[in-house]
FITI-988369 format. One record per residue (C-alpha): residue in three letters; x, y, z. Coordinates in Angstrom, 3 decimals. Example, Ala and Ser with C-alpha at 12.3 -4.5 7.8 and 13.67 -1.06 7.14 Angstrom:
% residues 2
+-----+----------+----------+----------+
!   r !       px !       py !       pz !
+-----+----------+----------+----------+
! Ala !   12.300 !   -4.500 !    7.800 !
! Ser !   13.670 !   -1.060 !    7.140 !
+-----+----------+----------+----------+
This chain:
% residues 481
+-----+----------+----------+----------+
!   r !       px !       py !       pz !
+-----+----------+----------+----------+
! Unk !  -90.964 !  197.412 ! -172.540 !
! Unk !  -91.472 !  201.000 ! -173.765 !
! Unk !  -87.866 !  202.161 ! -173.740 !
! Unk !  -88.024 !  205.488 ! -175.513 !
! Unk !  -87.805 !  207.508 ! -172.293 !
! Unk !  -84.487 !  205.975 ! -171.379 !
! Unk !  -81.705 !  207.288 ! -173.576 !
! Unk !  -82.289 !  211.002 ! -173.203 !
! Unk !  -79.352 !  213.356 ! -173.247 !
! Unk !  -78.999 !  214.599 ! -169.663 !
! Unk !  -76.455 !  215.993 ! -167.276 !
! Unk !  -74.250 !  214.063 ! -164.907 !
! Unk !  -74.983 !  213.086 ! -161.342 !
! Unk !  -75.395 !  210.156 ! -158.996 !
! Unk !  -77.254 !  207.055 ! -160.118 !
! Unk !  -80.655 !  208.170 ! -161.360 !
! Unk !  -83.245 !  205.694 ! -162.534 !
! Unk !  -84.886 !  206.664 ! -165.819 !
! Unk !  -88.690 !  207.133 ! -165.887 !
! Unk !  -90.239 !  204.491 ! -168.115 !
! Unk !  -87.808 !  201.713 ! -167.172 !
! Unk !  -90.040 !  200.344 ! -164.414 !
! Unk !  -92.073 !  197.962 ! -166.573 !
! Unk !  -89.438 !  195.292 ! -167.236 !
! Unk !  -88.412 !  192.981 ! -164.351 !
! Unk !  -85.372 !  191.803 ! -166.346 !
! Unk !  -83.601 !  195.136 ! -165.930 !
! Unk !  -83.740 !  198.905 ! -165.825 !
! Unk !  -81.834 !  201.904 ! -167.146 !
! Unk !  -80.100 !  204.558 ! -165.083 !
! Unk !  -77.699 !  207.471 ! -165.473 !
! Unk !  -74.515 !  207.787 ! -163.483 !
! Unk !  -71.938 !  210.563 ! -163.825 !
! Unk !  -73.115 !  211.452 ! -167.311 !
! Unk !  -73.044 !  207.833 ! -168.547 !
! Unk !  -76.005 !  205.621 ! -169.364 !
! Unk !  -76.127 !  202.107 ! -167.902 !
! Unk !  -78.570 !  199.223 ! -167.951 !
! Unk !  -78.841 !  196.657 ! -165.174 !
! Unk !  -79.838 !  193.214 ! -166.509 !
! Unk !  -80.755 !  189.949 ! -164.812 !
! Unk !  -78.947 !  186.623 ! -165.288 !
! Unk !  -81.355 !  185.351 ! -167.972 !
! Unk !  -80.851 !  188.444 ! -170.107 !
! Unk !  -77.082 !  188.253 ! -169.564 !
! Unk !  -77.076 !  184.619 ! -170.742 !
! Unk !  -79.012 !  185.558 ! -173.893 !
! Unk !  -76.607 !  188.384 ! -174.686 !
! Unk !  -73.607 !  186.135 ! -174.091 !
! Unk !  -75.096 !  183.707 ! -176.629 !
! Unk !  -74.943 !  186.531 ! -179.161 !
! Unk !  -71.336 !  187.250 ! -178.223 !
! Unk !  -70.349 !  183.589 ! -178.582 !
! Unk !  -71.999 !  183.389 ! -182.012 !
! Unk !  -70.191 !  186.547 ! -183.126 !
! Unk !  -73.507 !  188.335 ! -183.626 !
! Unk !  -73.140 !  191.076 ! -181.017 !
! Unk !  -70.616 !  193.204 ! -182.911 !
! Unk !  -72.268 !  192.405 ! -186.257 !
! Unk !  -75.666 !  193.658 ! -185.073 !
! Unk !  -74.128 !  196.898 ! -183.807 !
! Unk !  -72.059 !  197.342 ! -186.974 !
! Unk !  -75.191 !  196.808 ! -189.082 !
! Unk !  -76.953 !  199.586 ! -187.155 !
! Unk !  -79.655 !  197.289 ! -185.797 !
! Unk !  -78.627 !  197.757 ! -182.149 !
! Unk !  -77.671 !  200.949 ! -180.374 !
! Unk !  -73.893 !  200.806 ! -179.699 !
! Unk !  -73.548 !  199.026 ! -176.363 !
! Unk !  -70.792 !  197.340 ! -174.376 !
! Unk !  -70.864 !  194.814 ! -171.541 !
! Unk !  -69.344 !  196.166 ! -168.328 !
! Unk !  -66.423 !  193.854 ! -167.542 !
! Unk !  -64.321 !  196.048 ! -165.251 !
! Unk !  -64.604 !  194.384 ! -161.798 !
! Unk !  -64.387 !  197.621 ! -159.832 !
! Unk !  -67.089 !  199.347 ! -161.881 !
! Unk !  -69.317 !  196.270 ! -161.757 !
! Unk !  -68.960 !  196.163 ! -157.979 !
! Unk !  -69.868 !  199.848 ! -157.685 !
! Unk !  -72.891 !  199.483 ! -159.941 !
! Unk !  -74.032 !  196.320 ! -158.147 !
! Unk !  -73.872 !  198.120 ! -154.804 !
! Unk !  -76.211 !  200.766 ! -156.199 !
! Unk !  -78.489 !  198.234 ! -157.947 !
! Unk !  -79.612 !  195.576 ! -155.442 !
! Unk !  -80.434 !  192.262 ! -157.102 !
! Unk !  -78.351 !  192.869 ! -160.261 !
! Unk !  -74.824 !  191.716 ! -161.056 !
! Unk !  -74.563 !  192.391 ! -164.791 !
! Unk !  -74.531 !  195.762 ! -166.538 !
! Unk !  -74.396 !  197.340 ! -169.996 !
! Unk !  -73.370 !  200.807 ! -171.081 !
! Unk !  -75.291 !  202.403 ! -173.974 !
! Unk !  -74.203 !  205.114 ! -176.344 !
! Unk !  -76.487 !  208.088 ! -175.701 !
! Unk !  -79.061 !  208.834 ! -178.385 !
! Unk !  -78.945 !  212.561 ! -179.312 !
! Unk !  -82.714 !  213.048 ! -179.567 !
! Unk !  -85.516 !  210.821 ! -178.310 !
! Unk !  -88.629 !  210.554 ! -180.472 !
! Unk !  -91.848 !  208.573 ! -180.360 !
! Unk !  -93.926 !  206.848 ! -183.080 !
! Unk !  -96.671 !  209.484 ! -182.918 !
! Unk !  -94.014 !  211.965 ! -184.105 !
! Unk !  -92.804 !  209.844 ! -187.035 !
! Unk !  -93.777 !  209.779 ! -190.672 !
! Unk !  -95.192 !  206.688 ! -192.391 !
! Unk !  -91.819 !  205.624 ! -193.800 !
! Unk !  -90.152 !  206.118 ! -190.423 !
! Unk !  -92.655 !  203.737 ! -188.787 !
! Unk !  -92.168 !  201.259 ! -191.634 !
! Unk !  -88.372 !  201.388 ! -191.301 !
! Unk !  -88.691 !  200.931 ! -187.542 !
! Unk !  -90.773 !  197.818 ! -188.292 !
! Unk !  -88.149 !  196.520 ! -190.735 !
! Unk !  -85.407 !  197.112 ! -188.167 !
! Unk !  -87.396 !  195.073 ! -185.619 !
! Unk !  -87.996 !  192.237 ! -188.103 !
! Unk !  -84.377 !  192.196 ! -189.291 !
! Unk !  -83.155 !  192.058 ! -185.709 !
! Unk !  -85.539 !  189.208 ! -184.891 !
! Unk !  -84.354 !  187.252 ! -187.934 !
! Unk !  -80.720 !  187.694 ! -186.922 !
! Unk !  -81.415 !  186.752 ! -183.293 !
! Unk !  -82.968 !  183.468 ! -184.394 !
! Unk !  -79.547 !  182.482 ! -185.759 !
! Unk !  -78.317 !  182.328 ! -182.160 !
! Unk !  -81.463 !  180.701 ! -180.770 !
! Unk !  -82.623 !  184.020 ! -179.320 !
! Unk !  -85.682 !  186.189 ! -179.822 !
! Unk !  -87.322 !  189.494 ! -178.906 !
! Unk !  -89.899 !  189.142 ! -176.167 !
! Unk !  -91.193 !  192.654 ! -176.976 !
! Unk !  -91.912 !  194.243 ! -180.336 !
! Unk !  -92.845 !  197.750 ! -179.244 !
! Unk !  -92.337 !  200.681 ! -181.593 !
! Unk !  -91.030 !  202.566 ! -178.556 !
! Unk !  -87.983 !  200.274 ! -178.551 !
! Unk !  -86.732 !  201.981 ! -181.718 !
! Unk !  -84.936 !  205.325 ! -181.932 !
! Unk !  -83.663 !  207.226 ! -184.969 !
! Unk !  -80.015 !  208.275 ! -185.131 !
! Unk !  -78.859 !  210.263 ! -188.177 !
! Unk !  -82.049 !  209.220 ! -189.942 !
! Unk !  -81.588 !  205.499 ! -189.281 !
! Unk !  -83.592 !  203.281 ! -186.870 !
! Unk !  -81.804 !  201.485 ! -184.022 !
! Unk !  -83.177 !  199.052 ! -181.438 !
! Unk !  -82.442 !  200.228 ! -177.889 !
! Unk !  -84.131 !  197.771 ! -175.492 !
! Unk !  -81.504 !  195.048 ! -175.124 !
! Unk !  -83.245 !  193.590 ! -172.067 !
! Unk !  -85.955 !  192.487 ! -174.508 !
! Unk !  -83.623 !  189.816 ! -175.917 !
! Unk !  -84.273 !  186.334 ! -174.528 !
! Unk !  -83.781 !  182.617 ! -175.235 !
! Unk !  -87.379 !  181.456 ! -175.786 !
! Unk !  -88.824 !  177.993 ! -175.235 !
! Unk !  -90.030 !  177.915 ! -178.842 !
! Unk !  -88.522 !  179.229 ! -182.064 !
! Unk !  -91.224 !  178.171 ! -184.507 !
! Unk !  -93.486 !  181.028 ! -183.378 !
! Unk !  -92.829 !  184.572 ! -182.197 !
! Unk !  -94.684 !  185.391 ! -179.005 !
! Unk !  -94.285 !  189.140 ! -179.684 !
! Unk !  -95.963 !  188.934 ! -183.091 !
! Unk !  -99.294 !  190.232 ! -181.792 !
! Unk !  -97.588 !  193.307 ! -180.351 !
! Unk !  -95.693 !  193.822 ! -183.606 !
! Unk !  -98.983 !  193.850 ! -185.504 !
! Unk ! -100.520 !  196.356 ! -183.089 !
! Unk !  -97.476 !  198.618 ! -183.174 !
! Unk !  -96.562 !  198.482 ! -186.848 !
! Unk !  -98.826 !  196.576 ! -189.249 !
! Unk ! -102.188 !  197.914 ! -188.073 !
! Unk ! -101.279 !  201.643 ! -188.077 !
! Unk !  -99.704 !  201.244 ! -191.527 !
! Unk ! -102.881 !  199.536 ! -192.772 !
! Unk ! -105.020 !  202.378 ! -191.408 !
! Unk ! -102.718 !  204.945 ! -193.026 !
! Unk ! -102.845 !  203.095 ! -196.323 !
! Unk ! -106.584 !  202.403 ! -196.561 !
! Unk ! -108.208 !  205.087 ! -194.394 !
! Unk ! -105.792 !  208.016 ! -194.306 !
! Unk ! -105.121 !  207.815 ! -190.575 !
! Unk ! -102.238 !  209.743 ! -189.032 !
! Unk !  -99.894 !  208.131 ! -186.525 !
! Unk ! -100.596 !  210.702 ! -183.828 !
! Unk ! -104.275 !  209.703 ! -183.757 !
! Unk ! -103.359 !  206.024 ! -183.605 !
! Unk ! -100.712 !  206.043 ! -180.867 !
! Unk ! -101.486 !  208.870 ! -178.447 !
! Unk ! -104.770 !  207.347 ! -177.251 !
! Unk ! -103.616 !  203.710 ! -177.251 !
! Unk ! -100.241 !  203.139 ! -175.594 !
! Unk !  -99.901 !  199.555 ! -176.846 !
! Unk ! -101.613 !  200.014 ! -180.200 !
! Unk ! -105.081 !  198.772 ! -181.082 !
! Unk ! -106.313 !  195.226 ! -180.537 !
! Unk ! -107.799 !  192.907 ! -183.150 !
! Unk ! -111.291 !  193.636 ! -181.843 !
! Unk ! -110.736 !  197.395 ! -181.996 !
! Unk ! -109.381 !  197.082 ! -185.516 !
! Unk ! -112.423 !  194.972 ! -186.372 !
! Unk ! -114.663 !  197.909 ! -185.461 !
! Unk ! -112.540 !  200.290 ! -187.538 !
! Unk ! -112.364 !  198.135 ! -190.665 !
! Unk ! -115.505 !  197.038 ! -192.481 !
! Unk ! -116.190 !  193.795 ! -194.344 !
! Unk ! -114.905 !  195.242 ! -197.604 !
! Unk ! -111.548 !  195.899 ! -195.934 !
! Unk ! -111.481 !  192.462 ! -194.344 !
! Unk ! -111.753 !  190.830 ! -197.750 !
! Unk ! -108.772 !  192.695 ! -199.150 !
! Unk ! -105.974 !  190.209 ! -199.994 !
! Unk ! -103.482 !  192.357 ! -198.077 !
! Unk ! -105.453 !  192.004 ! -194.834 !
! Unk ! -106.396 !  188.317 ! -194.874 !
! Unk ! -103.339 !  186.775 ! -193.188 !
! Unk ! -102.504 !  189.547 ! -190.733 !
! Unk ! -105.959 !  190.728 ! -189.746 !
! Unk ! -109.035 !  188.890 ! -191.040 !
! Unk ! -107.942 !  185.320 ! -190.297 !
! Unk ! -106.480 !  186.138 ! -186.835 !
! Unk ! -109.698 !  188.010 ! -185.988 !
! Unk ! -111.865 !  185.017 ! -186.887 !
! Unk ! -109.617 !  182.591 ! -185.019 !
! Unk ! -109.456 !  184.805 ! -181.927 !
! Unk ! -113.225 !  184.743 ! -181.645 !
! Unk ! -113.263 !  180.952 ! -181.690 !
! Unk ! -110.139 !  180.294 ! -179.674 !
! Unk ! -110.211 !  178.594 ! -176.301 !
! Unk ! -108.895 !  181.296 ! -173.964 !
! Unk ! -108.439 !  179.009 ! -170.961 !
! Unk ! -105.241 !  179.453 ! -168.942 !
! Unk ! -104.481 !  175.737 ! -169.256 !
! Unk ! -104.550 !  175.880 ! -173.027 !
! Unk ! -102.111 !  178.785 ! -172.966 !
! Unk !  -99.740 !  176.915 ! -170.652 !
! Unk !  -99.721 !  173.830 ! -172.879 !
! Unk !  -98.804 !  175.949 ! -175.887 !
! Unk !  -95.881 !  177.532 ! -174.040 !
! Unk !  -94.605 !  174.169 ! -172.834 !
! Unk !  -94.701 !  172.612 ! -176.300 !
! Unk !  -91.038 !  173.305 ! -177.046 !
! Unk !  -90.042 !  173.575 ! -180.695 !
! Unk !  -86.554 !  174.683 ! -181.734 !
! Unk !  -87.211 !  174.770 ! -185.465 !
! Unk !  -87.188 !  178.442 ! -186.491 !
! Unk !  -88.001 !  177.805 ! -190.175 !
! Unk !  -91.775 !  178.484 ! -189.884 !
! Unk !  -91.169 !  181.744 ! -188.054 !
! Unk !  -88.470 !  182.839 ! -190.506 !
! Unk !  -90.809 !  182.257 ! -193.433 !
! Unk !  -93.580 !  184.309 ! -191.812 !
! Unk !  -91.231 !  187.153 ! -190.855 !
! Unk !  -89.895 !  187.423 ! -194.384 !
! Unk !  -93.450 !  187.542 ! -195.732 !
! Unk !  -94.316 !  190.235 ! -193.212 !
! Unk !  -91.193 !  192.196 ! -194.113 !
! Unk !  -92.233 !  192.341 ! -197.774 !
! Unk !  -95.717 !  193.449 ! -196.776 !
! Unk !  -94.469 !  196.292 ! -194.562 !
! Unk !  -92.239 !  197.549 ! -197.355 !
! Unk !  -95.100 !  197.492 ! -199.861 !
! Unk !  -97.354 !  199.433 ! -197.491 !
! Unk !  -94.736 !  202.152 ! -197.055 !
! Unk !  -93.839 !  202.330 ! -200.735 !
! Unk !  -97.503 !  202.767 ! -201.660 !
! Unk !  -97.754 !  205.996 ! -199.636 !
! Unk !  -97.621 !  209.088 ! -201.877 !
! Unk !  -96.893 !  212.445 ! -200.183 !
! Unk !  -99.419 !  215.097 ! -201.164 !
! Unk !  -99.249 !  217.644 ! -198.346 !
! Unk !  -99.680 !  221.331 ! -199.213 !
! Unk !  -96.409 !  222.399 ! -197.593 !
! Unk !  -94.441 !  219.473 ! -198.988 !
! Unk !  -94.216 !  221.479 ! -202.203 !
! Unk !  -93.430 !  224.785 ! -200.484 !
! Unk !  -89.801 !  224.898 ! -201.619 !
! Unk !  -90.855 !  224.936 ! -205.263 !
! Unk !  -93.894 !  227.236 ! -204.817 !
! Unk !  -92.765 !  229.802 ! -202.215 !
! Unk !  -92.408 !  233.495 ! -202.998 !
! Unk !  -88.594 !  233.486 ! -202.963 !
! Unk !  -86.711 !  233.968 ! -206.206 !
! Unk !  -83.199 !  232.547 ! -206.641 !
! Unk !  -81.536 !  235.740 ! -205.437 !
! Unk !  -83.525 !  235.792 ! -202.203 !
! Unk !  -83.002 !  232.086 ! -201.578 !
! Unk !  -79.250 !  232.430 ! -202.003 !
! Unk !  -79.124 !  235.561 ! -199.847 !
! Unk !  -81.071 !  233.925 ! -197.024 !
! Unk !  -78.986 !  230.773 ! -197.209 !
! Unk !  -75.773 !  232.803 ! -197.098 !
! Unk !  -76.917 !  234.700 ! -193.993 !
! Unk !  -77.909 !  231.516 ! -192.158 !
! Unk !  -74.670 !  229.774 ! -193.127 !
! Unk !  -72.639 !  232.771 ! -191.981 !
! Unk !  -74.290 !  232.584 ! -188.565 !
! Unk !  -73.937 !  228.807 ! -188.209 !
! Unk !  -70.254 !  228.860 ! -189.167 !
! Unk !  -69.542 !  231.659 ! -186.693 !
! Unk !  -71.626 !  230.484 ! -183.717 !
! Unk !  -71.203 !  226.703 ! -184.234 !
! Unk !  -74.247 !  225.615 ! -182.195 !
! Unk !  -73.926 !  221.944 ! -181.251 !
! Unk !  -77.656 !  221.169 ! -181.225 !
! Unk !  -80.098 !  222.891 ! -183.552 !
! Unk !  -83.881 !  222.729 ! -183.865 !
! Unk !  -85.058 !  223.614 ! -187.373 !
! Unk !  -88.681 !  224.377 ! -186.529 !
! Unk !  -90.874 !  224.465 ! -189.615 !
! Unk !  -88.152 !  222.610 ! -191.479 !
! Unk !  -90.284 !  221.765 ! -194.516 !
! Unk !  -88.228 !  219.302 ! -196.599 !
! Unk !  -84.983 !  220.052 ! -194.788 !
! Unk !  -82.781 !  222.421 ! -196.805 !
! Unk !  -81.692 !  224.379 ! -193.716 !
! Unk !  -81.537 !  221.235 ! -191.601 !
! Unk !  -78.909 !  219.914 ! -193.988 !
! Unk !  -77.115 !  223.261 ! -193.848 !
! Unk !  -76.961 !  223.104 ! -190.036 !
! Unk !  -75.740 !  219.496 ! -190.172 !
! Unk !  -73.029 !  220.513 ! -192.656 !
! Unk !  -71.867 !  223.081 ! -190.084 !
! Unk !  -71.410 !  220.346 ! -187.458 !
! Unk !  -74.705 !  220.446 ! -185.539 !
! Unk !  -76.927 !  217.612 ! -184.385 !
! Unk !  -80.214 !  218.686 ! -185.930 !
! Unk !  -83.808 !  218.121 ! -184.891 !
! Unk !  -85.956 !  218.899 ! -187.948 !
! Unk !  -89.625 !  219.401 ! -187.083 !
! Unk !  -92.648 !  220.379 ! -189.118 !
! Unk !  -96.409 !  220.128 ! -188.641 !
! Unk !  -96.922 !  218.855 ! -192.180 !
! Unk !  -96.552 !  215.073 ! -192.251 !
! Unk !  -95.753 !  214.850 ! -195.940 !
! Unk !  -92.976 !  217.446 ! -195.733 !
! Unk !  -91.338 !  215.325 ! -192.999 !
! Unk !  -91.944 !  212.181 ! -195.054 !
! Unk !  -90.084 !  213.736 ! -197.996 !
! Unk !  -87.235 !  214.817 ! -195.699 !
! Unk !  -86.959 !  211.311 ! -194.275 !
! Unk !  -86.826 !  209.773 ! -197.753 !
! Unk !  -84.139 !  212.329 ! -198.559 !
! Unk !  -82.169 !  211.187 ! -195.498 !
! Unk !  -82.277 !  207.612 ! -196.773 !
! Unk !  -80.415 !  208.762 ! -199.886 !
! Unk !  -78.180 !  211.342 ! -198.192 !
! Unk !  -77.603 !  210.474 ! -194.508 !
! Unk !  -76.920 !  213.359 ! -192.129 !
! Unk !  -77.064 !  214.104 ! -188.393 !
! Unk !  -80.763 !  214.964 ! -188.636 !
! Unk !  -83.749 !  213.571 ! -186.737 !
! Unk !  -87.012 !  214.445 ! -188.550 !
! Unk !  -90.249 !  214.729 ! -186.565 !
! Unk !  -93.881 !  215.605 ! -187.233 !
! Unk !  -94.608 !  218.314 ! -184.649 !
! Unk !  -97.393 !  220.893 ! -184.538 !
! Unk !  -95.774 !  223.679 ! -182.524 !
! Unk !  -99.169 !  225.055 ! -181.483 !
! Unk ! -100.093 !  221.599 ! -180.130 !
! Unk !  -96.860 !  219.660 ! -179.514 !
! Unk !  -96.687 !  216.073 ! -178.274 !
! Unk !  -97.782 !  215.919 ! -174.614 !
! Unk !  -96.301 !  213.888 ! -171.785 !
! Unk !  -98.087 !  210.519 ! -171.587 !
! Unk !  -97.834 !  207.156 ! -169.880 !
! Unk !  -97.423 !  206.317 ! -166.214 !
! Unk !  -97.723 !  209.516 ! -164.129 !
! Unk !  -97.146 !  211.436 ! -167.374 !
! Unk !  -93.437 !  210.689 ! -166.921 !
! Unk !  -92.992 !  207.575 ! -169.026 !
! Unk !  -92.821 !  209.490 ! -172.300 !
! Unk !  -92.048 !  213.189 ! -171.785 !
! Unk !  -93.607 !  215.838 ! -173.983 !
! Unk !  -91.777 !  217.338 ! -176.936 !
! Unk !  -90.911 !  220.576 ! -175.140 !
! Unk !  -89.710 !  218.633 ! -172.083 !
! Unk !  -87.295 !  216.626 ! -174.245 !
! Unk !  -86.037 !  219.635 ! -176.135 !
! Unk !  -82.377 !  220.476 ! -175.456 !
! Unk !  -80.967 !  222.703 ! -178.191 !
! Unk !  -78.512 !  225.584 ! -178.394 !
! Unk !  -80.268 !  227.224 ! -181.304 !
! Unk !  -83.727 !  227.398 ! -182.857 !
! Unk !  -84.091 !  228.196 ! -186.553 !
! Unk !  -87.508 !  229.809 ! -187.020 !
! Unk !  -87.372 !  230.495 ! -190.746 !
! Unk !  -90.564 !  231.469 ! -192.581 !
! Unk !  -92.497 !  230.356 ! -189.502 !
! Unk !  -93.610 !  233.401 ! -187.518 !
! Unk !  -96.474 !  234.369 ! -189.870 !
! Unk !  -97.888 !  230.814 ! -189.659 !
! Unk !  -97.944 !  231.014 ! -185.866 !
! Unk !  -99.580 !  234.453 ! -186.012 !
! Unk ! -102.259 !  233.700 ! -188.600 !
! Unk ! -102.916 !  229.949 ! -188.507 !
! Unk ! -101.922 !  229.380 ! -184.879 !
! Unk ! -103.669 !  232.528 ! -183.579 !
! Unk ! -100.712 !  233.304 ! -181.317 !
! Unk !  -99.784 !  236.841 ! -180.352 !
! Unk !  -96.307 !  238.194 ! -181.023 !
! Unk !  -95.380 !  238.133 ! -177.289 !
! Unk !  -96.665 !  234.533 ! -177.064 !
! Unk !  -94.445 !  233.527 ! -179.987 !
! Unk !  -91.495 !  235.253 ! -178.350 !
! Unk !  -92.057 !  233.447 ! -175.056 !
! Unk !  -92.473 !  230.111 ! -176.833 !
! Unk !  -89.138 !  230.465 ! -178.623 !
! Unk !  -87.516 !  231.723 ! -175.416 !
! Unk !  -88.536 !  228.484 ! -173.669 !
! Unk !  -87.257 !  226.326 ! -176.529 !
! Unk !  -83.687 !  227.525 ! -177.000 !
! Unk !  -80.743 !  227.503 ! -174.620 !
! Unk !  -78.938 !  230.259 ! -176.488 !
! Unk !  -79.669 !  231.447 ! -180.042 !
! Unk !  -82.803 !  232.166 ! -182.062 !
! Unk !  -82.646 !  232.793 ! -185.808 !
! Unk !  -85.935 !  234.493 ! -186.669 !
! Unk !  -87.233 !  235.406 ! -190.095 !
! Unk !  -89.568 !  238.383 ! -190.068 !
! Unk !  -92.251 !  238.217 ! -192.778 !
! Unk !  -94.123 !  241.518 ! -193.355 !
! Unk !  -97.865 !  241.607 ! -193.869 !
! Unk !  -97.500 !  242.582 ! -197.547 !
! Unk !  -95.424 !  239.470 ! -198.320 !
! Unk !  -97.022 !  237.119 ! -200.864 !
! Unk !  -97.082 !  234.178 ! -198.434 !
! Unk !  -98.526 !  236.295 ! -195.621 !
! Unk ! -101.316 !  237.485 ! -197.935 !
! Unk ! -101.990 !  233.904 ! -199.004 !
! Unk ! -102.505 !  232.870 ! -195.378 !
! Unk ! -104.786 !  235.880 ! -194.807 !
! Unk ! -107.150 !  234.965 ! -197.648 !
! Unk ! -110.748 !  234.923 ! -196.348 !
! Unk ! -109.550 !  236.078 ! -192.886 !
! Unk ! -110.130 !  239.324 ! -191.028 !
! Unk ! -106.905 !  241.359 ! -190.955 !
! Unk ! -105.886 !  241.751 ! -187.302 !
! Unk ! -102.238 !  242.551 ! -187.975 !
! Unk ! -102.243 !  246.262 ! -188.709 !
! Unk !  -99.690 !  246.880 ! -185.926 !
! Unk !  -97.286 !  244.165 ! -187.113 !
! Unk !  -94.215 !  246.034 ! -188.287 !
! Unk !  -90.501 !  245.405 ! -188.310 !
! Unk !  -90.044 !  247.869 ! -185.445 !
! Unk !  -92.803 !  246.192 ! -183.416 !
! Unk !  -91.253 !  242.737 ! -183.953 !
! Unk !  -87.817 !  243.972 ! -182.943 !
! Unk !  -89.203 !  245.683 ! -179.828 !
! Unk !  -91.165 !  242.623 ! -178.631 !
! Unk !  -88.303 !  240.162 ! -179.066 !
! Unk !  -85.735 !  242.469 ! -177.476 !
! Unk !  -87.706 !  242.291 ! -174.237 !
! Unk !  -86.279 !  238.775 ! -173.719 !
! Unk !  -83.485 !  238.475 ! -176.301 !
! Unk !  -80.409 !  240.470 ! -177.201 !
! Unk !  -80.320 !  241.499 ! -180.835 !
! Unk !  -77.031 !  240.225 ! -182.286 !
! Unk !  -77.685 !  241.226 ! -185.892 !
! Unk !  -80.464 !  242.293 ! -188.231 !
! Unk !  -80.089 !  241.790 ! -191.965 !
! Unk !  -82.556 !  242.397 ! -194.787 !
! Unk !  -82.812 !  239.428 ! -197.135 !
! Unk !  -81.801 !  240.741 ! -200.553 !
! Unk !  -84.443 !  240.247 ! -203.213 !
! Unk !  -87.306 !  239.957 ! -200.729 !
! Unk !  -89.194 !  242.143 ! -198.204 !
! Unk !  -88.137 !  239.870 ! -195.339 !
! Unk !  -85.576 !  240.419 ! -192.561 !
! Unk !  -83.388 !  237.945 ! -190.664 !
! Unk !  -82.826 !  238.494 ! -186.936 !
! Unk !  -80.058 !  236.783 ! -184.990 !
! Unk !  -81.107 !  236.871 ! -181.341 !
! Unk !  -79.481 !  235.639 ! -178.156 !
! Unk !  -81.410 !  234.566 ! -175.089 !
! Unk !  -81.102 !  236.688 ! -171.976 !
! Unk !  -80.685 !  234.869 ! -168.665 !
+-----+----------+----------+----------+
């Protein structure tokens, strides 16, 4: 079941079913009085109790494979929840994920780590005779730069342990997009946004030629399954016989999952970031004095205002995202350059912080998709931050994004609940001139006074500080109601 729409940070209220939780008959997710619950059926409850009895439940949560979750045992609360959830007697409570993201907003290594989390969880579940009936990438969320599995109603006690019935979905959701990234330079947005459940073997067959099919890395997971699928007997009876042929020996599946785990890791490790803006920190026009001055101004604001949730828009490789996290904020770090986000994510592996990195083009952010366009809300719909850091970003939106200054103001106004930290870049700045190369200059009226005037139409100017050692200016603005 695609679960990524379920754990969004929301306000309190009466029981409210979460969009996107309608696909799974074994349970659904709902909010109640600011808490997040999941109703589960008796089969799912039995599978989870098997994990508890084996001592795996707490170990999986401690290892970070499962989102922190507890079984509701209080009789009074269970009775209340059951009265509001006809047909269900068992309930879980989930820890709320600070920021929901989707695979079309991840970097290559994020998708690979989500795949490894899914495989590691499946391997551990087999120890208790359990399995995942779904292997959707949407069942993974990132918390502090680490993947966690959130769809606990996907855990079952299968009839067979020698094979994994969700393997085909795993390949569509993880292996195939990583193969296309590796061999054909695909981006994850192109892969996922148009195909909600990934691409089938036949679709992949049309995308990959015979040269690709003969690659050793594709034989077991693509070429051979494609050939067999074309010869297989697809009769319903044949499928039923396979399901009824019970086999409790998990060794064959374990061997295949370990092989697949090594393959996923190799695919991710072979990706080399080369994006233009991934090297911005080392090539930008700032000298050390300007960098230190800008950092000091931003830190001064963050320590004084203490925003709880910060969006670092145009985060590059995350220097200011880390600064905001150091000041106690939950940070959403977004950039339109995939490789910059990839480098930030690899940095988070080494130095964990309360940062969720995302690949987001602000001029064309992720749309709402899925059933009734409610199953997976758009990026701006999910956004819930107290402060937006828009550092060295405005000139990109003006020149590359072709947005007017009032349009940029209104965009930032819609994104923040309170503060906006805006860096003004004049037209004679080195980076501005670099963007204007081979373009007609349409920014003759862009001045510091003009910028201040436009933004003050919807924001209150808290402070305005020139950045020492550079021609740039830092505005601290507060949203007007």
